[in-house]
mmJSON file of the N, C-alpha and C atoms, coordinates in Angstrom:
{"data_MODEL":{"atom_site":{
"group_PDB":["ATOM","ATOM","ATOM","ATOM","ATOM","ATOM","ATOM","ATOM","ATOM","ATOM","ATOM","ATOM","ATOM","ATOM","ATOM","ATOM","ATOM","ATOM","ATOM","ATOM","ATOM","ATOM","ATOM","ATOM","ATOM","ATOM","ATOM","ATOM","ATOM","ATOM","ATOM","ATOM","ATOM","ATOM","ATOM","ATOM","ATOM","ATOM","ATOM","ATOM","ATOM","ATOM","ATOM","ATOM","ATOM","ATOM","ATOM","ATOM","ATOM","ATOM","ATOM","ATOM","ATOM","ATOM","ATOM","ATOM","ATOM","ATOM","ATOM","ATOM","ATOM","ATOM","ATOM","ATOM","ATOM","ATOM","ATOM","ATOM","ATOM","ATOM","ATOM","ATOM","ATOM","ATOM","ATOM","ATOM","ATOM","ATOM","ATOM","ATOM","ATOM","ATOM","ATOM","ATOM","ATOM","ATOM","ATOM","ATOM","ATOM","ATOM","ATOM","ATOM","ATOM","ATOM","ATOM","ATOM","ATOM","ATOM","ATOM","ATOM","ATOM","ATOM","ATOM","ATOM","ATOM","ATOM","ATOM","ATOM","ATOM","ATOM","ATOM","ATOM","ATOM","ATOM","ATOM","ATOM","ATOM","ATOM","ATOM","ATOM","ATOM","ATOM","ATOM","ATOM","ATOM","ATOM","ATOM","ATOM","ATOM","ATOM","ATOM","ATOM","ATOM","ATOM","ATOM","ATOM","ATOM","ATOM","ATOM","ATOM","ATOM","ATOM","ATOM","ATOM","ATOM","ATOM","ATOM","ATOM","ATOM","ATOM","ATOM","ATOM","ATOM","ATOM","ATOM","ATOM","ATOM","ATOM","ATOM","ATOM","ATOM","ATOM","ATOM","ATOM","ATOM","ATOM","ATOM","ATOM","ATOM","ATOM","ATOM","ATOM","ATOM","ATOM","ATOM","ATOM","ATOM","ATOM","ATOM","ATOM","ATOM","ATOM","ATOM","ATOM","ATOM","ATOM","ATOM","ATOM","ATOM","ATOM","ATOM","ATOM","ATOM","ATOM","ATOM","ATOM","ATOM","ATOM","ATOM","ATOM","ATOM","ATOM","ATOM","ATOM","ATOM","ATOM","ATOM","ATOM","ATOM","ATOM","ATOM","ATOM","ATOM","ATOM","ATOM","ATOM","ATOM","ATOM","ATOM","ATOM","ATOM","ATOM","ATOM","ATOM","ATOM","ATOM","ATOM","ATOM","ATOM","ATOM","ATOM"],
"id":[1,2,3,4,5,6,7,8,9,10,11,12,13,14,15,16,17,18,19,20,21,22,23,24,25,26,27,28,29,30,31,32,33,34,35,36,37,38,39,40,41,42,43,44,45,46,47,48,49,50,51,52,53,54,55,56,57,58,59,60,61,62,63,64,65,66,67,68,69,70,71,72,73,74,75,76,77,78,79,80,81,82,83,84,85,86,87,88,89,90,91,92,93,94,95,96,97,98,99,100,101,102,103,104,105,106,107,108,109,110,111,112,113,114,115,116,117,118,119,120,121,122,123,124,125,126,127,128,129,130,131,132,133,134,135,136,137,138,139,140,141,142,143,144,145,146,147,148,149,150,151,152,153,154,155,156,157,158,159,160,161,162,163,164,165,166,167,168,169,170,171,172,173,174,175,176,177,178,179,180,181,182,183,184,185,186,187,188,189,190,191,192,193,194,195,196,197,198,199,200,201,202,203,204,205,206,207,208,209,210,211,212,213,214,215,216,217,218,219,220,221,222,223,224,225,226,227,228,229,230,231],
"type_symbol":["N","C","C","N","C","C","N","C","C","N","C","C","N","C","C","N","C","C","N","C","C","N","C","C","N","C","C","N","C","C","N","C","C","N","C","C","N","C","C","N","C","C","N","C","C","N","C","C","N","C","C","N","C","C","N","C","C","N","C","C","N","C","C","N","C","C","N","C","C","N","C","C","N","C","C","N","C","C","N","C","C","N","C","C","N","C","C","N","C","C","N","C","C","N","C","C","N","C","C","N","C","C","N","C","C","N","C","C","N","C","C","N","C","C","N","C","C","N","C","C","N","C","C","N","C","C","N","C","C","N","C","C","N","C","C","N","C","C","N","C","C","N","C","C","N","C","C","N","C","C","N","C","C","N","C","C","N","C","C","N","C","C","N","C","C","N","C","C","N","C","C","N","C","C","N","C","C","N","C","C","N","C","C","N","C","C","N","C","C","N","C","C","N","C","C","N","C","C","N","C","C","N","C","C","N","C","C","N","C","C","N","C","C","N","C","C","N","C","C","N","C","C","N","C","C","N","C","C","N","C","C"],
"label_atom_id":["N","CA","C","N","CA","C","N","CA","C","N","CA","C","N","CA","C","N","CA","C","N","CA","C","N","CA","C","N","CA","C","N","CA","C","N","CA","C","N","CA","C","N","CA","C","N","CA","C","N","CA","C","N","CA","C","N","CA","C","N","CA","C","N","CA","C","N","CA","C","N","CA","C","N","CA","C","N","CA","C","N","CA","C","N","CA","C","N","CA","C","N","CA","C","N","CA","C","N","CA","C","N","CA","C","N","CA","C","N","CA","C","N","CA","C","N","CA","C","N","CA","C","N","CA","C","N","CA","C","N","CA","C","N","CA","C","N","CA","C","N","CA","C","N","CA","C","N","CA","C","N","CA","C","N","CA","C","N","CA","C","N","CA","C","N","CA","C","N","CA","C","N","CA","C","N","CA","C","N","CA","C","N","CA","C","N","CA","C","N","CA","C","N","CA","C","N","CA","C","N","CA","C","N","CA","C","N","CA","C","N","CA","C","N","CA","C","N","CA","C","N","CA","C","N","CA","C","N","CA","C","N","CA","C","N","CA","C","N","CA","C","N","CA","C","N","CA","C","N","CA","C","N","CA","C","N","CA","C","N","CA","C","N","CA","C","N","CA","C"],
"label_alt_id":[null,null,null,null,null,null,null,null,null,null,null,null,null,null,null,null,null,null,null,null,null,null,null,null,null,null,null,null,null,null,null,null,null,null,null,null,null,null,null,null,null,null,null,null,null,null,null,null,null,null,null,null,null,null,null,null,null,null,null,null,null,null,null,null,null,null,null,null,null,null,null,null,null,null,null,null,null,null,null,null,null,null,null,null,null,null,null,null,null,null,null,null,null,null,null,null,null,null,null,null,null,null,null,null,null,null,null,null,null,null,null,null,null,null,null,null,null,null,null,null,null,null,null,null,null,null,null,null,null,null,null,null,null,null,null,null,null,null,null,null,null,null,null,null,null,null,null,null,null,null,null,null,null,null,null,null,null,null,null,null,null,null,null,null,null,null,null,null,null,null,null,null,null,null,null,null,null,null,null,null,null,null,null,null,null,null,null,null,null,null,null,null,null,null,null,null,null,null,null,null,null,null,null,null,null,null,null,null,null,null,null,null,null,null,null,null,null,null,null,null,null,null,null,null,null,null,null,null,null,null,null],
"label_comp_id":["MET","MET","MET","ASN","ASN","ASN","LYS","LYS","LYS","LEU","LEU","LEU","LEU","LEU","LEU","ALA","ALA","ALA","SER","SER","SER","THR","THR","THR","LEU","LEU","LEU","ALA","ALA","ALA","SER","SER","SER","ALA","ALA","ALA","LEU","LEU","LEU","VAL","VAL","VAL","LEU","LEU","LEU","SER","SER","SER","ALA","ALA","ALA","ALA","ALA","ALA","THR","THR","THR","ALA","ALA","ALA","HIS","HIS","HIS","ALA","ALA","ALA","GLY","GLY","GLY","GLY","GLY","GLY","PRO","PRO","PRO","VAL","VAL","VAL","VAL","VAL","VAL","ILE","ILE","ILE","GLU","GLU","GLU","GLU","GLU","GLU","GLU","GLU","GLU","GLU","GLU","GLU","GLU","GLU","GLU","VAL","VAL","VAL","VAL","VAL","VAL","ALA","ALA","ALA","GLU","GLU","GLU","LYS","LYS","LYS","PRO","PRO","PRO","ALA","ALA","ALA","SER","SER","SER","SER","SER","SER","ALA","ALA","ALA","GLY","GLY","GLY","ILE","ILE","ILE","LEU","LEU","LEU","PRO","PRO","PRO","LEU","LEU","LEU","LEU","LEU","LEU","LEU","LEU","LEU","ILE","ILE","ILE","PRO","PRO","PRO","ILE","ILE","ILE","ILE","ILE","ILE","LEU","LEU","LEU","CYS","CYS","CYS","VAL","VAL","VAL","ALA","ALA","ALA","LEU","LEU","LEU","CYS","CYS","CYS","GLY","GLY","GLY","GLY","GLY","GLY","ASP","ASP","ASP","ASP","ASP","ASP","ASP","ASP","ASP","GLU","GLU","GLU","PRO","PRO","PRO","GLN","GLN","GLN","ARG","ARG","ARG","MET","MET","MET","ILE","ILE","ILE","ILE","ILE","ILE","ASP","ASP","ASP","GLU","GLU","GLU","GLU","GLU","GLU","ASP","ASP","ASP","LEU","LEU","LEU"],
"label_asym_id":["A","A","A","A","A","A","A","A","A","A","A","A","A","A","A","A","A","A","A","A","A","A","A","A","A","A","A","A","A","A","A","A","A","A","A","A","A","A","A","A","A","A","A","A","A","A","A","A","A","A","A","A","A","A","A","A","A","A","A","A","A","A","A","A","A","A","A","A","A","A","A","A","A","A","A","A","A","A","A","A","A","A","A","A","A","A","A","A","A","A","A","A","A","A","A","A","A","A","A","A","A","A","A","A","A","A","A","A","A","A","A","A","A","A","A","A","A","A","A","A","A","A","A","A","A","A","A","A","A","A","A","A","A","A","A","A","A","A","A","A","A","A","A","A","A","A","A","A","A","A","A","A","A","A","A","A","A","A","A","A","A","A","A","A","A","A","A","A","A","A","A","A","A","A","A","A","A","A","A","A","A","A","A","A","A","A","A","A","A","A","A","A","A","A","A","A","A","A","A","A","A","A","A","A","A","A","A","A","A","A","A","A","A","A","A","A","A","A","A","A","A","A","A","A","A","A","A","A","A","A","A"],
"label_entity_id":["1","1","1","1","1","1","1","1","1","1","1","1","1","1","1","1","1","1","1","1","1","1","1","1","1","1","1","1","1","1","1","1","1","1","1","1","1","1","1","1","1","1","1","1","1","1","1","1","1","1","1","1","1","1","1","1","1","1","1","1","1","1","1","1","1","1","1","1","1","1","1","1","1","1","1","1","1","1","1","1","1","1","1","1","1","1","1","1","1","1","1","1","1","1","1","1","1","1","1","1","1","1","1","1","1","1","1","1","1","1","1","1","1","1","1","1","1","1","1","1","1","1","1","1","1","1","1","1","1","1","1","1","1","1","1","1","1","1","1","1","1","1","1","1","1","1","1","1","1","1","1","1","1","1","1","1","1","1","1","1","1","1","1","1","1","1","1","1","1","1","1","1","1","1","1","1","1","1","1","1","1","1","1","1","1","1","1","1","1","1","1","1","1","1","1","1","1","1","1","1","1","1","1","1","1","1","1","1","1","1","1","1","1","1","1","1","1","1","1","1","1","1","1","1","1","1","1","1","1","1","1"],
"label_seq_id":[1,1,1,2,2,2,3,3,3,4,4,4,5,5,5,6,6,6,7,7,7,8,8,8,9,9,9,10,10,10,11,11,11,12,12,12,13,13,13,14,14,14,15,15,15,16,16,16,17,17,17,18,18,18,19,19,19,20,20,20,21,21,21,22,22,22,23,23,23,24,24,24,25,25,25,26,26,26,27,27,27,28,28,28,29,29,29,30,30,30,31,31,31,32,32,32,33,33,33,34,34,34,35,35,35,36,36,36,37,37,37,38,38,38,39,39,39,40,40,40,41,41,41,42,42,42,43,43,43,44,44,44,45,45,45,46,46,46,47,47,47,48,48,48,49,49,49,50,50,50,51,51,51,52,52,52,53,53,53,54,54,54,55,55,55,56,56,56,57,57,57,58,58,58,59,59,59,60,60,60,61,61,61,62,62,62,63,63,63,64,64,64,65,65,65,66,66,66,67,67,67,68,68,68,69,69,69,70,70,70,71,71,71,72,72,72,73,73,73,74,74,74,75,75,75,76,76,76,77,77,77],
"pdbx_PDB_ins_code":[null,null,null,null,null,null,null,null,null,null,null,null,null,null,null,null,null,null,null,null,null,null,null,null,null,null,null,null,null,null,null,null,null,null,null,null,null,null,null,null,null,null,null,null,null,null,null,null,null,null,null,null,null,null,null,null,null,null,null,null,null,null,null,null,null,null,null,null,null,null,null,null,null,null,null,null,null,null,null,null,null,null,null,null,null,null,null,null,null,null,null,null,null,null,null,null,null,null,null,null,null,null,null,null,null,null,null,null,null,null,null,null,null,null,null,null,null,null,null,null,null,null,null,null,null,null,null,null,null,null,null,null,null,null,null,null,null,null,null,null,null,null,null,null,null,null,null,null,null,null,null,null,null,null,null,null,null,null,null,null,null,null,null,null,null,null,null,null,null,null,null,null,null,null,null,null,null,null,null,null,null,null,null,null,null,null,null,null,null,null,null,null,null,null,null,null,null,null,null,null,null,null,null,null,null,null,null,null,null,null,null,null,null,null,null,null,null,null,null,null,null,null,null,null,null,null,null,null,null,null,null],
"Cartn_x":[-17.229,-16.761,-17.579,-18.77,-19.272,-18.522,-18.153,-17.606,-16.215,-15.363,-14.098,-14.32,-15.297,-15.605,-16.149,-16.78,-17.336,-16.374,-15.499,-14.155,-13.255,-13.191,-12.105,-12.984,-14.26,-14.738,-14.823,-14.866,-14.844,-13.699,-12.525,-11.298,-10.785,-11.299,-11.011,-11.899,-13.025,-13.828,-13.249,-12.648,-12.22,-10.819,-9.838,-8.925,-9.155,-10.145,-10.149,-11.077,-11.632,-12.356,-11.363,-10.207,-9.268,-8.398,-8.35,-7.281,-8.12,-9.288,-10.145,-10.134,-10.441,-10.381,-9.175,-7.903,-6.885,-6.213,-6.402,-5.991,-7.062,-8.119,-9.148,-9.786,-10.719,-10.966,-9.976,-9.752,-8.743,-9.468,-8.929,-9.993,-8.742,-8.934,-8.043,-8.591,-7.848,-8.222,-7.582,-8.061,-7.447,-7.016,-5.559,-5.181,-5.354,-6.013,-6.2,-4.781,-4.968,-3.83,-3.661,-2.603,-2.556,-2.042,-2.502,-1.978,-1.861,-0.615,-0.437,-1.126,-1.905,-2.597,-1.696,-1.836,-1.183,-1.951,-0.915,-1.617,-2.352,-3.6,-4.332,-3.496,-2.648,-1.97,-0.74,-0.467,0.542,0.301,0.88,0.608,1.859,2.764,3.661,4.376,5.578,6.573,6.21,5.512,4.919,4.652,3.744,3.396,4.731,5.677,6.795,7.864,7.728,8.347,7.693,6.545,5.882,5.639,5.821,5.89,7.179,8.136,9.489,9.414,8.788,8.944,7.913,6.808,5.709,6.283,6.983,7.323,8.717,9.376,10.471,9.923,8.707,8.279,7.721,6.917,6.234,7.205,8.34,9.369,10.356,10.577,11.789,10.875,9.954,8.93,9.784,9.137,9.912,10.541,11.059,11.717,10.849,9.626,8.793,9.148,10.269,10.813,11.442,11.097,11.758,13.438,14.035,15.401,15.904,16.848,17.435,18.287,18.277,19.184,20.023,21.298,22.072,22.307,22.223,22.434,23.602,24.215,25.796,25.819,26.366,26.431,27.503,27.282,28.439,29.585,29.567,30.853,31.617,31.279,31.883,32.425,32.309,32.855,34.301],
"Cartn_y":[23.558,23.417,22.198,21.966,20.961,19.521,19.539,18.378,17.826,19.171,18.967,18.445,19.145,18.948,17.489,16.981,15.416,14.185,14.767,13.897,14.003,14.81,15.015,14.2,14.285,13.95,12.19,11.778,10.495,9.646,10.456,9.8,9.661,10.745,10.882,9.62,9.575,8.346,7.001,6.779,5.725,5.402,6.46,6.107,5.799,6.618,6.383,4.91,4.518,3.233,2.229,2.236,1.453,1.099,2.296,2.383,1.743,1.982,1.733,0.056,-0.612,-1.97,-2.749,-2.04,-2.597,-3.633,-3.504,-4.725,-5.407,-5.443,-6.16,-5.52,-6.246,-5.874,-6.059,-5.091,-5.396,-5.767,-7.101,-7.961,-7.584,-7.257,-7.323,-8.15,-9.036,-10.186,-9.705,-9.732,-9.558,-10.929,-10.89,-12.112,-12.434,-13.33,-13.769,-14.041,-13.362,-13.403,-14.961,-15.588,-16.807,-16.826,-17.089,-17.087,-18.434,-18.803,-19.85,-19.782,-21.007,-21.108,-21.886,-21.441,-21.936,-23.155,-24.308,-25.637,-25.106,-25.895,-25.768,-25.983,-26.934,-27.57,-26.791,-25.495,-24.457,-23.995,-24.153,-23.335,-22.339,-22.198,-21.234,-21.604,-20.817,-20.773,-20.489,-19.693,-19.427,-20.323,-21.25,-22.519,-23.495,-23.374,-24.123,-23.646,-22.126,-21.343,-21.511,-21.384,-21.674,-22.679,-23.8,-25.185,-25.203,-25.049,-25.23,-23.974,-22.929,-22.071,-22.375,-23.104,-23.395,-24.542,-25.328,-26.752,-26.194,-25.202,-24.804,-24.118,-23.198,-22.65,-23.841,-24.807,-25.702,-26.66,-27.088,-27.942,-27.276,-26.213,-25.436,-24.762,-24.51,-23.648,-22.443,-22.307,-21.05,-21.765,-21.118,-21.842,-21.612,-22.701,-22.434,-23.101,-23.846,-24.533,-23.631,-23.986,-23.236,-23.303,-22.295,-22.413,-23.562,-24.167,-25.189,-24.567,-25.014,-24.435,-25.293,-24.845,-25.606,-25.81,-26.996,-27.264,-27.372,-26.938,-27.411,-27.739,-28.916,-29.46,-28.563,-28.948,-28.29,-28.832,-29.978,-30.91,-30.435,-29.709,-29.671,-28.233,-27.504,-26.166,-26.079],
"Cartn_z":[-38.729,-37.382,-36.468,-37.106,-36.249,-36.764,-37.944,-38.454,-37.729,-37.226,-36.907,-35.584,-34.801,-33.441,-33.372,-34.257,-34.189,-34.422,-35.406,-35.563,-34.44,-33.899,-32.528,-31.482,-31.039,-30.192,-30.579,-31.77,-32.054,-31.787,-32.468,-31.849,-30.57,-29.72,-28.297,-27.73,-28.047,-27.623,-27.913,-29.251,-29.461,-28.713,-28.756,-28.093,-26.466,-25.646,-24.262,-24.062,-25.036,-24.986,-25.217,-26.114,-26.291,-25.023,-24.327,-23.021,-21.985,-21.866,-20.864,-20.697,-21.749,-21.719,-22.432,-22.153,-22.772,-21.6,-20.399,-19.484,-18.9,-18.98,-18.69,-17.092,-16.731,-15.369,-14.345,-13.414,-12.164,-11.072,-10.735,-9.473,-8.445,-7.425,-6.248,-5.251,-4.917,-3.665,-2.536,-1.538,-0.064,0.281,0.964,1.149,2.83,3.026,4.352,5.252,6.207,6.954,7.967,7.916,8.536,9.904,11.051,12.224,12.85,13.377,13.965,15.315,15.7,16.795,17.782,19.026,20.353,20.513,20.974,21.424,22.709,23.039,24.108,25.519,25.366,26.337,26.966,26.208,26.677,27.762,29.081,30.25,30.531,29.744,30.218,31.004,31.37,32.467,33.961,34.065,35.417,36.27,35.867,36.944,37.158,36.123,36.307,37.545,37.546,38.475,39.93,39.991,41.173,41.928,41.195,41.938,42.809,42.271,43.227,44.445,44.108,45.244,46.058,45.897,46.909,47.414,46.885,47.741,48.79,48.151,49.262,50.284,50.42,51.46,52.109,51.749,52.448,53.391,52.507,53.225,53.978,53.655,54.306,55.613,55.52,56.488,57.418,58.607,59.271,60.649,61.206,62.431,63.663,63.603,64.908,66.152,66.132,67.14,68.203,69.622,70.525,70.513,70.933,70.75,71.948,71.556,72.586,73.573,74.712,75.879,75.967,76.371,76.793,78.256,78.636,79.837,80.381,81.075,81.81,83.095,83.181,84.622,85.274,86.739,87.477,87.416,87.063,87.045,85.883,84.712,83.569,83.75,84.748,84.894,85.529],
"occupancy":[1.0,1.0,1.0,1.0,1.0,1.0,1.0,1.0,1.0,1.0,1.0,1.0,1.0,1.0,1.0,1.0,1.0,1.0,1.0,1.0,1.0,1.0,1.0,1.0,1.0,1.0,1.0,1.0,1.0,1.0,1.0,1.0,1.0,1.0,1.0,1.0,1.0,1.0,1.0,1.0,1.0,1.0,1.0,1.0,1.0,1.0,1.0,1.0,1.0,1.0,1.0,1.0,1.0,1.0,1.0,1.0,1.0,1.0,1.0,1.0,1.0,1.0,1.0,1.0,1.0,1.0,1.0,1.0,1.0,1.0,1.0,1.0,1.0,1.0,1.0,1.0,1.0,1.0,1.0,1.0,1.0,1.0,1.0,1.0,1.0,1.0,1.0,1.0,1.0,1.0,1.0,1.0,1.0,1.0,1.0,1.0,1.0,1.0,1.0,1.0,1.0,1.0,1.0,1.0,1.0,1.0,1.0,1.0,1.0,1.0,1.0,1.0,1.0,1.0,1.0,1.0,1.0,1.0,1.0,1.0,1.0,1.0,1.0,1.0,1.0,1.0,1.0,1.0,1.0,1.0,1.0,1.0,1.0,1.0,1.0,1.0,1.0,1.0,1.0,1.0,1.0,1.0,1.0,1.0,1.0,1.0,1.0,1.0,1.0,1.0,1.0,1.0,1.0,1.0,1.0,1.0,1.0,1.0,1.0,1.0,1.0,1.0,1.0,1.0,1.0,1.0,1.0,1.0,1.0,1.0,1.0,1.0,1.0,1.0,1.0,1.0,1.0,1.0,1.0,1.0,1.0,1.0,1.0,1.0,1.0,1.0,1.0,1.0,1.0,1.0,1.0,1.0,1.0,1.0,1.0,1.0,1.0,1.0,1.0,1.0,1.0,1.0,1.0,1.0,1.0,1.0,1.0,1.0,1.0,1.0,1.0,1.0,1.0,1.0,1.0,1.0,1.0,1.0,1.0,1.0,1.0,1.0,1.0,1.0,1.0,1.0,1.0,1.0,1.0,1.0,1.0],
"B_iso_or_equiv":[0.0,0.0,0.0,0.0,0.0,0.0,0.0,0.0,0.0,0.0,0.0,0.0,0.0,0.0,0.0,0.0,0.0,0.0,0.0,0.0,0.0,0.0,0.0,0.0,0.0,0.0,0.0,0.0,0.0,0.0,0.0,0.0,0.0,0.0,0.0,0.0,0.0,0.0,0.0,0.0,0.0,0.0,0.0,0.0,0.0,0.0,0.0,0.0,0.0,0.0,0.0,0.0,0.0,0.0,0.0,0.0,0.0,0.0,0.0,0.0,0.0,0.0,0.0,0.0,0.0,0.0,0.0,0.0,0.0,0.0,0.0,0.0,0.0,0.0,0.0,0.0,0.0,0.0,0.0,0.0,0.0,0.0,0.0,0.0,0.0,0.0,0.0,0.0,0.0,0.0,0.0,0.0,0.0,0.0,0.0,0.0,0.0,0.0,0.0,0.0,0.0,0.0,0.0,0.0,0.0,0.0,0.0,0.0,0.0,0.0,0.0,0.0,0.0,0.0,0.0,0.0,0.0,0.0,0.0,0.0,0.0,0.0,0.0,0.0,0.0,0.0,0.0,0.0,0.0,0.0,0.0,0.0,0.0,0.0,0.0,0.0,0.0,0.0,0.0,0.0,0.0,0.0,0.0,0.0,0.0,0.0,0.0,0.0,0.0,0.0,0.0,0.0,0.0,0.0,0.0,0.0,0.0,0.0,0.0,0.0,0.0,0.0,0.0,0.0,0.0,0.0,0.0,0.0,0.0,0.0,0.0,0.0,0.0,0.0,0.0,0.0,0.0,0.0,0.0,0.0,0.0,0.0,0.0,0.0,0.0,0.0,0.0,0.0,0.0,0.0,0.0,0.0,0.0,0.0,0.0,0.0,0.0,0.0,0.0,0.0,0.0,0.0,0.0,0.0,0.0,0.0,0.0,0.0,0.0,0.0,0.0,0.0,0.0,0.0,0.0,0.0,0.0,0.0,0.0,0.0,0.0,0.0,0.0,0.0,0.0,0.0,0.0,0.0,0.0,0.0,0.0],
"pdbx_formal_charge":[null,null,null,null,null,null,null,null,null,null,null,null,null,null,null,null,null,null,null,null,null,null,null,null,null,null,null,null,null,null,null,null,null,null,null,null,null,null,null,null,null,null,null,null,null,null,null,null,null,null,null,null,null,null,null,null,null,null,null,null,null,null,null,null,null,null,null,null,null,null,null,null,null,null,null,null,null,null,null,null,null,null,null,null,null,null,null,null,null,null,null,null,null,null,null,null,null,null,null,null,null,null,null,null,null,null,null,null,null,null,null,null,null,null,null,null,null,null,null,null,null,null,null,null,null,null,null,null,null,null,null,null,null,null,null,null,null,null,null,null,null,null,null,null,null,null,null,null,null,null,null,null,null,null,null,null,null,null,null,null,null,null,null,null,null,null,null,null,null,null,null,null,null,null,null,null,null,null,null,null,null,null,null,null,null,null,null,null,null,null,null,null,null,null,null,null,null,null,null,null,null,null,null,null,null,null,null,null,null,null,null,null,null,null,null,null,null,null,null,null,null,null,null,null,null,null,null,null,null,null,null],
"auth_seq_id":[1,1,1,2,2,2,3,3,3,4,4,4,5,5,5,6,6,6,7,7,7,8,8,8,9,9,9,10,10,10,11,11,11,12,12,12,13,13,13,14,14,14,15,15,15,16,16,16,17,17,17,18,18,18,19,19,19,20,20,20,21,21,21,22,22,22,23,23,23,24,24,24,25,25,25,26,26,26,27,27,27,28,28,28,29,29,29,30,30,30,31,31,31,32,32,32,33,33,33,34,34,34,35,35,35,36,36,36,37,37,37,38,38,38,39,39,39,40,40,40,41,41,41,42,42,42,43,43,43,44,44,44,45,45,45,46,46,46,47,47,47,48,48,48,49,49,49,50,50,50,51,51,51,52,52,52,53,53,53,54,54,54,55,55,55,56,56,56,57,57,57,58,58,58,59,59,59,60,60,60,61,61,61,62,62,62,63,63,63,64,64,64,65,65,65,66,66,66,67,67,67,68,68,68,69,69,69,70,70,70,71,71,71,72,72,72,73,73,73,74,74,74,75,75,75,76,76,76,77,77,77],
"auth_comp_id":["MET","MET","MET","ASN","ASN","ASN","LYS","LYS","LYS","LEU","LEU","LEU","LEU","LEU","LEU","ALA","ALA","ALA","SER","SER","SER","THR","THR","THR","LEU","LEU","LEU","ALA","ALA","ALA","SER","SER","SER","ALA","ALA","ALA","LEU","LEU","LEU","VAL","VAL","VAL","LEU","LEU","LEU","SER","SER","SER","ALA","ALA","ALA","ALA","ALA","ALA","THR","THR","THR","ALA","ALA","ALA","HIS","HIS","HIS","ALA","ALA","ALA","GLY","GLY","GLY","GLY","GLY","GLY","PRO","PRO","PRO","VAL","VAL","VAL","VAL","VAL","VAL","ILE","ILE","ILE","GLU","GLU","GLU","GLU","GLU","GLU","GLU","GLU","GLU","GLU","GLU","GLU","GLU","GLU","GLU","VAL","VAL","VAL","VAL","VAL","VAL","ALA","ALA","ALA","GLU","GLU","GLU","LYS","LYS","LYS","PRO","PRO","PRO","ALA","ALA","ALA","SER","SER","SER","SER","SER","SER","ALA","ALA","ALA","GLY","GLY","GLY","ILE","ILE","ILE","LEU","LEU","LEU","PRO","PRO","PRO","LEU","LEU","LEU","LEU","LEU","LEU","LEU","LEU","LEU","ILE","ILE","ILE","PRO","PRO","PRO","ILE","ILE","ILE","ILE","ILE","ILE","LEU","LEU","LEU","CYS","CYS","CYS","VAL","VAL","VAL","ALA","ALA","ALA","LEU","LEU","LEU","CYS","CYS","CYS","GLY","GLY","GLY","GLY","GLY","GLY","ASP","ASP","ASP","ASP","ASP","ASP","ASP","ASP","ASP","GLU","GLU","GLU","PRO","PRO","PRO","GLN","GLN","GLN","ARG","ARG","ARG","MET","MET","MET","ILE","ILE","ILE","ILE","ILE","ILE","ASP","ASP","ASP","GLU","GLU","GLU","GLU","GLU","GLU","ASP","ASP","ASP","LEU","LEU","LEU"],
"auth_asym_id":["A","A","A","A","A","A","A","A","A","A","A","A","A","A","A","A","A","A","A","A","A","A","A","A","A","A","A","A","A","A","A","A","A","A","A","A","A","A","A","A","A","A","A","A","A","A","A","A","A","A","A","A","A","A","A","A","A","A","A","A","A","A","A","A","A","A","A","A","A","A","A","A","A","A","A","A","A","A","A","A","A","A","A","A","A","A","A","A","A","A","A","A","A","A","A","A","A","A","A","A","A","A","A","A","A","A","A","A","A","A","A","A","A","A","A","A","A","A","A","A","A","A","A","A","A","A","A","A","A","A","A","A","A","A","A","A","A","A","A","A","A","A","A","A","A","A","A","A","A","A","A","A","A","A","A","A","A","A","A","A","A","A","A","A","A","A","A","A","A","A","A","A","A","A","A","A","A","A","A","A","A","A","A","A","A","A","A","A","A","A","A","A","A","A","A","A","A","A","A","A","A","A","A","A","A","A","A","A","A","A","A","A","A","A","A","A","A","A","A","A","A","A","A","A","A","A","A","A","A","A","A"],
"auth_atom_id":["N","CA","C","N","CA","C","N","CA","C","N","CA","C","N","CA","C","N","CA","C","N","CA","C","N","CA","C","N","CA","C","N","CA","C","N","CA","C","N","CA","C","N","CA","C","N","CA","C","N","CA","C","N","CA","C","N","CA","C","N","CA","C","N","CA","C","N","CA","C","N","CA","C","N","CA","C","N","CA","C","N","CA","C","N","CA","C","N","CA","C","N","CA","C","N","CA","C","N","CA","C","N","CA","C","N","CA","C","N","CA","C","N","CA","C","N","CA","C","N","CA","C","N","CA","C","N","CA","C","N","CA","C","N","CA","C","N","CA","C","N","CA","C","N","CA","C","N","CA","C","N","CA","C","N","CA","C","N","CA","C","N","CA","C","N","CA","C","N","CA","C","N","CA","C","N","CA","C","N","CA","C","N","CA","C","N","CA","C","N","CA","C","N","CA","C","N","CA","C","N","CA","C","N","CA","C","N","CA","C","N","CA","C","N","CA","C","N","CA","C","N","CA","C","N","CA","C","N","CA","C","N","CA","C","N","CA","C","N","CA","C","N","CA","C","N","CA","C","N","CA","C","N","CA","C","N","CA","C","N","CA","C","N","CA","C","N","CA","C"],
"pdbx_PDB_model_num":[1,1,1,1,1,1,1,1,1,1,1,1,1,1,1,1,1,1,1,1,1,1,1,1,1,1,1,1,1,1,1,1,1,1,1,1,1,1,1,1,1,1,1,1,1,1,1,1,1,1,1,1,1,1,1,1,1,1,1,1,1,1,1,1,1,1,1,1,1,1,1,1,1,1,1,1,1,1,1,1,1,1,1,1,1,1,1,1,1,1,1,1,1,1,1,1,1,1,1,1,1,1,1,1,1,1,1,1,1,1,1,1,1,1,1,1,1,1,1,1,1,1,1,1,1,1,1,1,1,1,1,1,1,1,1,1,1,1,1,1,1,1,1,1,1,1,1,1,1,1,1,1,1,1,1,1,1,1,1,1,1,1,1,1,1,1,1,1,1,1,1,1,1,1,1,1,1,1,1,1,1,1,1,1,1,1,1,1,1,1,1,1,1,1,1,1,1,1,1,1,1,1,1,1,1,1,1,1,1,1,1,1,1,1,1,1,1,1,1,1,1,1,1,1,1,1,1,1,1,1,1]
}}}
């Protein structure tokens, strides 16, 4: 019985050892994610929209002038 158990154990050890070293060691390398950097001069679209709006407010302005009154001469009536 001991011989049968020893030969079974030896054959199992040989098969498992051959299977364990069949492919060699497995090395898993993590890939680094490549991220494209934005240029530092990128200001976006918001300043481009704000500049015309500010210019319009400054140049158009409000109507602070007094309303003009029409002066009618008595001769025109």
